[in-house]
One Martini backbone bead per residue (centre of mass of N, CA, C, O) as a GRO file, in nm:
protein
  153
    1MET     BB    1  -2.185   2.142  -1.306
    2PHE     BB    2  -2.358   1.981  -1.076
    3ASP     BB    3  -2.540   1.669  -1.181
    4LYS     BB    4  -2.738   1.432  -1.022
    5LYS     BB    5  -2.899   1.303  -1.269
    6ARG     BB    6  -2.611   1.175  -1.392
    7LEU     BB    7  -2.563   0.969  -1.173
    8LYS     BB    8  -2.366   0.674  -1.112
    9ILE     BB    9  -2.437   0.370  -0.938
   10LEU     BB   10  -2.261   0.100  -0.788
   11MET     BB   11  -2.405  -0.187  -0.638
   12VAL     BB   12  -2.265  -0.420  -0.403
   13GLU     BB   13  -2.522  -0.663  -0.358
   14ASP     BB   14  -2.658  -0.974  -0.247
   15THR     BB   15  -2.925  -0.869  -0.108
   16GLU     BB   16  -3.225  -0.872  -0.262
   17ASN     BB   17  -3.410  -0.713  -0.054
   18ASN     BB   18  -3.228  -0.441  -0.103
   19HIS     BB   19  -3.272  -0.345  -0.395
   20PRO     BB   20  -3.545  -0.182  -0.382
   21LEU     BB   21  -3.446   0.023  -0.179
   22PHE     BB   22  -3.206   0.133  -0.324
   23ARG     BB   23  -3.350   0.219  -0.584
   24GLU     BB   24  -3.539   0.419  -0.446
   25ALA     BB   25  -3.338   0.600  -0.293
   26PHE     BB   26  -3.140   0.664  -0.523
   27GLY     BB   27  -3.343   0.743  -0.748
   28THR     BB   28  -3.470   0.988  -0.581
   29ALA     BB   29  -3.171   1.126  -0.581
   30GLY     BB   30  -3.079   1.077  -0.910
   31PHE     BB   31  -2.984   0.800  -0.963
   32GLU     BB   32  -2.828   0.556  -1.132
   33VAL     BB   33  -2.897   0.213  -1.087
   34LEU     BB   34  -2.659  -0.038  -1.015
   35ILE     BB   35  -2.644  -0.405  -0.969
   36SER     BB   36  -2.438  -0.627  -0.793
   37GLN     BB   37  -2.380  -0.965  -0.653
   38THR     BB   38  -2.078  -0.945  -0.755
   39ALA     BB   39  -1.687  -0.974  -0.752
   40GLU     BB   40  -1.548  -1.130  -0.946
   41PRO     BB   41  -1.350  -1.202  -1.153
   42GLY     BB   42  -1.383  -0.919  -1.396
   43PHE     BB   43  -1.523  -0.682  -1.256
   44GLU     BB   44  -1.336  -0.444  -1.335
   45GLU     BB   45  -1.411  -0.445  -1.631
   46VAL     BB   46  -1.710  -0.381  -1.598
   47VAL     BB   47  -1.667  -0.117  -1.442
   48GLY     BB   48  -1.499   0.024  -1.673
   49ASN     BB   49  -1.754   0.020  -1.866
   50LEU     BB   50  -1.968   0.163  -1.693
   51LYS     BB   51  -1.874   0.423  -1.531
   52PRO     BB   52  -1.901   0.510  -1.244
   53ASP     BB   53  -1.909   0.762  -0.992
   54ILE     BB   54  -1.982   0.532  -0.779
   55ILE     BB   55  -1.929   0.296  -0.501
   56SER     BB   56  -2.098   0.034  -0.343
   57MET     BB   57  -1.974  -0.180  -0.072
   58ASP     BB   58  -1.992  -0.492   0.022
   59LEU     BB   59  -1.843  -0.735   0.221
   60MET     BB   60  -2.067  -0.969   0.216
   61ILE     BB   61  -2.023  -1.170  -0.035
   62GLY     BB   62  -2.258  -1.403  -0.035
   63LYS     BB   63  -2.397  -1.665   0.059
   64GLU     BB   64  -2.452  -1.864   0.300
   65GLY     BB   65  -2.210  -2.111   0.236
   66GLU     BB   66  -2.080  -1.984   0.010
   67VAL     BB   67  -1.829  -1.991  -0.232
   68ILE     BB   68  -1.592  -1.738  -0.256
   69GLU     BB   69  -1.344  -1.544  -0.412
   70ARG     BB   70  -1.483  -1.259  -0.323
   71ASP     BB   71  -1.484  -0.991  -0.129
   72GLY     BB   72  -1.508  -0.651  -0.071
   73LEU     BB   73  -1.202  -0.616  -0.026
   74LYS     BB   74  -1.094  -0.759  -0.271
   75ALA     BB   75  -1.253  -0.580  -0.471
   76LEU     BB   76  -1.128  -0.311  -0.379
   77GLU     BB   77  -0.840  -0.388  -0.449
   78ALA     BB   78  -0.887  -0.446  -0.753
   79LEU     BB   79  -0.997  -0.157  -0.826
   80LYS     BB   80  -0.730   0.002  -0.718
   81ALA     BB   81  -0.533  -0.169  -0.931
   82ASP     BB   82  -0.702  -0.048  -1.171
   83GLU     BB   83  -0.686   0.184  -1.410
   84ARG     BB   84  -1.002   0.198  -1.474
   85THR     BB   85  -1.087   0.216  -1.130
   86LYS     BB   86  -0.904   0.376  -0.912
   87ASP     BB   87  -1.087   0.665  -0.933
   88ILE     BB   88  -1.333   0.535  -0.803
   89PRO     BB   89  -1.537   0.577  -0.563
   90VAL     BB   90  -1.552   0.412  -0.241
   91ILE     BB   91  -1.835   0.286  -0.034
   92VAL     BB   92  -1.877   0.121   0.246
   93MET     BB   93  -2.182  -0.087   0.287
   94THR     BB   94  -2.271  -0.227   0.597
   95ASN     BB   95  -2.334  -0.467   0.875
   96PHE     BB   96  -2.021  -0.535   0.889
   97PHE     BB   97  -1.875  -0.417   1.202
   98GLU     BB   98  -1.511  -0.385   1.212
   99ASP     BB   99  -1.223  -0.243   1.277
  100SER     BB  100  -1.036  -0.413   1.081
  101LYS     BB  101  -1.220  -0.349   0.831
  102ILE     BB  102  -1.199  -0.051   0.830
  103GLU     BB  103  -0.892  -0.035   0.809
  104LYS     BB  104  -0.868  -0.185   0.549
  105ALA     BB  105  -1.052  -0.007   0.375
  106LYS     BB  106  -0.865   0.243   0.416
  107SER     BB  107  -0.598   0.114   0.297
  108LEU     BB  108  -0.750   0.053  -0.005
  109GLY     BB  109  -0.937   0.343  -0.055
  110ALA     BB  110  -1.172   0.420   0.087
  111VAL     BB  111  -1.385   0.673   0.173
  112ASP     BB  112  -1.598   0.495   0.337
  113PHE     BB  113  -1.790   0.374   0.638
  114ILE     BB  114  -2.116   0.229   0.636
  115SER     BB  115  -2.375   0.173   0.866
  116LEU     BB  116  -2.689   0.043   0.819
  117GLN     BB  117  -2.773   0.056   1.130
  118ALA     BB  118  -2.713   0.389   1.150
  119HIS     BB  119  -2.917   0.425   0.901
  120ASN     BB  120  -3.132   0.561   0.689
  121ILE     BB  121  -3.197   0.478   0.371
  122LYS     BB  122  -3.306   0.762   0.278
  123THR     BB  123  -3.008   0.912   0.369
  124ILE     BB  124  -2.770   0.775   0.214
  125PRO     BB  125  -2.748   0.935  -0.057
  126GLN     BB  126  -2.652   1.202   0.056
  127ILE     BB  127  -2.361   1.108   0.126
  128PHE     BB  128  -2.282   1.060  -0.167
  129LEU     BB  129  -2.348   1.344  -0.272
  130SER     BB  130  -2.156   1.490  -0.086
  131TYR     BB  131  -1.901   1.375  -0.203
  132LEU     BB  132  -1.939   1.452  -0.503
  133GLU     BB  133  -1.974   1.764  -0.472
  134ASN     BB  134  -1.744   1.770  -0.197
  135PRO     BB  135  -1.484   1.620  -0.066
  136LYS     BB  136  -1.374   1.833   0.139
  137LYS     BB  137  -1.640   1.875   0.295
  138TYR     BB  138  -1.702   1.588   0.360
  139PHE     BB  139  -1.449   1.546   0.561
  140ALA     BB  140  -1.550   1.760   0.761
  141ILE     BB  141  -1.823   1.592   0.831
  142HIS     BB  142  -1.670   1.313   0.748
  143PRO     BB  143  -1.378   1.204   0.925
  144THR     BB  144  -1.291   0.904   0.894
  145PHE     BB  145  -1.074   0.936   0.625
  146ARG     BB  146  -0.941   1.222   0.562
  147ASN     BB  147  -0.612   1.161   0.609
  148THR     BB  148  -0.595   0.958   0.337
  149GLN     BB  149  -0.711   1.151   0.130
  150ASN     BB  150  -0.774   1.270  -0.194
  151THR     BB  151  -0.879   1.630  -0.225
  152SER     BB  152  -0.839   1.765  -0.531
  153ASN     BB  153  -1.137   1.777  -0.657
   0.00000   0.00000   0.00000
């Protein structure tokens, strides 16, 4: 049976002001919330050890002007290429909304692409729960990426 109390989400989000908001919203929804501010090389090993049920990936990782080795798309690519993490669903959640980035995330295996500007933070955890509860039903309701996803779960 599906037990949302035991679900673990890893949020890759570098904006510290968002951390308490995400912790409260996802914690209230029953998630154990883990937050990483970076996805530098070695990140996939850490993720493999943490074994989250789902990952929320920001695209713009790194403070303005800071040189970073990996943005969210490169981190997504690394996660999907690693045997330990390739099957963990990733939803890209960002304020950076550009068609080419959406298509790239889709091609790399993201489950969905959520604009933070288009959603109330309190309702976002329900999107993640909806996917985890029933991926096939999720794609019927949120058809963004349904044509390219494996929904055999």
